[in-house]
N, C-alpha and C positions, 0 to 999 in steps of 0.2 A: 448409282440408285441414290436419290435425295432420301434426306432423313425425315420422318413425320413430326409434325409438330403437336405437341400435346395441347389439349385445349385449356389445360390450366398453367400454360407458358406465361411467365412473367410480362409486364408490359415493357416496351423498348426503354422507357425512361429509368424503370428499375434495374433493367440489365445494365443500361449504361453507368448507372451509379454504382452497381456491384464491380464492374470491371476497373472503373477509375479506382476504387477503393482497392481492388487486388492489386492494380499497378503500381501503387505507392504505399503498400503496407510492408511490413510493420514499421511506421513512421517513428514509434517509440524507440525501438531498436536502432533505427538510423540516427535519431537526435542523440542517443546516449552514446553512440561510437563516435560521433562528431564531436560531442563534448569531450569526451575522454581524449580523443586525438588533439583537440585543442589545448588541453591542459599539459599533455606531455611535450607539444611544440614551444609552448612558453617557457617552461622548465629548462627544455634544451637549448634555447635561444639564450636564455640568461646564464646557463653554465658555459656556453662556448663564448659568450661576451667575456665573462670573467677569465676564462682560460686564455682569451687572446691579449688581455690586459697582462697577465702574469708571464705568458712565455713570449710575447712581443709578435706572435704569429699572424700575419696578414691572412693566411689561409683559414684560421679559426674565425677571425673577424668576418670574413666574406661568408663562411659557413653559418655564422650566427645570424648575419643579414638574411641569407638564405632560409632559414629556419623561422626567422621572423615574418619572412614572406608566406611561409607555410600557415602561420598562425592566421595571417589576414585572409588567406585564401578560405581557411577552415570558417572563419567567422562570414566571410560570403555565403559559403556553403548552407550553413546554419541559419542565415537569414533567408536565403533563398527558399530553403525548405519549408521555414515558417510561413513565408508569405504565399507559398504555392499552395498551401492547405486552405487559404480563403475560399469561401463557396463562390461558384460564378454567379453573376447577376445579368439582368436584362442589357446593361449597358458593356459588361465584361463577360460576353457569351461563352469564351473559352476559359473563364476564370483566370488564375494566375499561374498556372503551369509553366510558362514559358520563362517565369522569373529564373528558373534553375538553368536554362539555356543561356540567359544572360549572365548570370553568375559563372557559368562555364566558360564563355568568351573573355569575360574579365580575367580569369585564371589564366586563360591562354596567353594574353597580353602581358600579365605579369610574368609567366614562364620566359617569354621574349625579353623582359627587362631583365631577369636575372641571367639568362645567357649572354646578354650584351654586358652586364656588369663583370661576370666572370671573364669575358674576354678582355676587358680592360684590366682586371687584375692579373690575367696571365702574362699580359704584355709588360705590366710594371715588374713583375717577378723575375721575367726574362731578363729586362734591363738593368733591375737592381736588386738581386736577392738578399732579403733582410737575414740578419742573425736571429737565430732560433734556440728557444730552450726545447729542444727536440722530445724530452721526456715528458712535459706537460702537454705539449702538442699531441703526441701520440694518445695519452690516456684520456684527455679531454675529445679527442677525435672519436675514440672508441666508444666512450659514453654516448657521444652523440649518435654515432652508428646504431647503438642499442635503442636509443630512442626513436629513432625513425623506423627500425625494425618493427618497434611496438606499433607505431601510427600506420605502417603498412598493414600489419595483420588486422588492425581495428577497421581499415577502410576497404580491404580486398574485396569481400563478398559484394559490398553494395558498388564498387567502382564499375563493376562488370554489367550494371543493369541501369545505372544512373549516371547521366553526362556530367552533372554538378558535381557529385562525389568523385566522378573520374578525373575532375579538375584537380580537387585536391589530392586525390592518390597520386597523380603524376606530379604535382609539386613535391610531396614527400618522397617519390621516388626518385626524383632529381637531387633532392637533398640527401639522401642515403647515400648515392652515388658520390655526391660531394664529400661526405664523411669518410667513404672508402678511398677518396683520393687523399684527405687530410692523413689519413693513418698509413696509406701507402707510401706517402711522400717522406713522412716522419721517419718511417723505417729505413727508407733508401738513402736518406740524407744521413741518418745515423751510421749506417754501414758503408757507403762509398762516397759521401760527400759530394755526389753528381745531382746537384740541386735542379738541372734542367728536366730531368724527368718528373718533377713535379708539375711543371708547365705541360708536360705532354699528357699526363693524366687530366689537368684542368681541361684541355682541348677536346679531350675525348668526352668529359662529362659535357661541356657545352654541346657537342654534336648529338649527344642522347636527349639533353634538354630541349634542343631546337626540333627534333624529330617528334618529342611527345608535344610539343606546342603545335607543331603543324597539324598532327592529327585531331587535336583537340579543337583547334578553330575549325579545320575542316568539317568536324562533324556537327558543331555548332551552327555554322553557316548554312550547311545543307538544311538543317531544320528550319532555320529562319525563312530561308528561300521556299521552303515547303517542297523540297525535293521527295521523290520516293524514298522510302525507308531503305536505309542500307540492307541489302542481303534479300530485298523483295523486289520481284520483277512483276510490274504491272501487267504484263502479256499473261503472265500464269493466273493473276487474279482475274482478268478479263475472259481467258479460256474457262476456269472454274464457273463463273457466272453463266456463260453461254452454254455450259453443258447441262443445265437443268432442262427437263421437259417443259416445254411452254415459252421459253426464252428464243426469240427469234433474231436478237442482234443486242449488242453492247456498244454504247458511244459516251463520249464526254466523260471518260472515267479518270478520276483524280483521287490519287492515295498520297498521304502525307503524315508527318509525325507531328503531334501537337507538343510533345515532351518525351523523354525516356519513358518506353514502354506503352506509350499511349497513341494508337495509330486510328486514322479516321481516313473515310471514304465518301466519296459522292460520284453519282453516275446515273446514266439512263439504259433502261433494258427496253426493247420493243416486245410486244406480245401480240398475238392474235385478236382482232378486234371483236370476237366472239367470246374472249373471256371474261367472266364477272368480275366485279369489284371485289368480292369476297375471295375469289380464287386467285387474283392478282394479290391481294394481301397476304395470303398463305404462301404464294410463292415467294414475295420479299423476304418474309420471316424465315423460309428454309435457306435462303441466300445469306442472310444475315448470320443465322446461326452457323452455316459452314465457313463463312469468312473469318468468324471469330475463332473456331476451332483450327482452321487449317493455316490462317495468316495472322492470327494475334490481332485483328482490327476491330477495335473497342466500338466503333459507332459508324454504321454504314448508312447513308441516306440514299435511296434509290428511286428515281421516278421512272413510273411506268408509263410508256408510251404505246397507245393501241394503233394497231394497223388495220386498215380497212382494205383487205386484199382485193375486194371487188372494184376499190376505187384507185388503189395503188397497184400498178402491176408488180410482181415480184421481182423483175429485173431492176427496178428502180430503188430497191431496198438495200441499203448499204449493210454488208455483214450478215446477209439472211442466212441463216443456217438451212441447209440442203433438207426437203422433206424426208 
């Protein structure tokens, strides 16, 4: 049963602006968290750089470079959030929301670079293990791990709903694993002297980073290719639209993601030729309200096609609903 539409319902433009605002708020909280995480990343990178110089640890130097890449990723995220807030214009009708997706793709490429760098370092350690001050390596690695945990806590809630922040979160996650590897390697080397385990830990970290980069790049490319949102079946959307009384068929349906949390839809619906313009408009309003509530589609553009049944036999109408 379709929901009635109130006579005082807001205009479609106001509804769209409200949904866009809800999809991206509270921006102040996001910017504050990204800024705090950036400060922690810079501090951790400088600390591990100093620790590497004092201990002679190539692992700490590698981890310092990894954290420095985290800082770059966070800067990209901050920039993308700022730019995406610019209002849309006639020449930029979608606004700048997809700058977040571009930043996420850049973060994915950086993750691939990190994985390559760690592979090279793992090979170098296997061929010529360096002499280490294990005590300094352990405590600096532990401090770096603590810094990464703080960054993960700051970014976790937003990473679930924003692909741009997810990129920064995955950077930090990979770096936290790197810090765990540094601490583990220090303990193992101190206790057993079996330094080859350090290489095994490094390769495990590389595998996790490559997996995270693959997921991030996949999600970003899907959005740029305007694929259907993950977890949403276009067939289910079409069936929901077709279930409304008065709808005789649905065709040319397209659903895509503009940016994280912002879904759009366009399509055609067929109605009987005796349906008035006012009734058609009310039908579209009811469908749009259902799509927002059930599928989270922020903006739906539906064109109404009237069918003159006395001119077009029912057998020629594609997807016609049974009377």
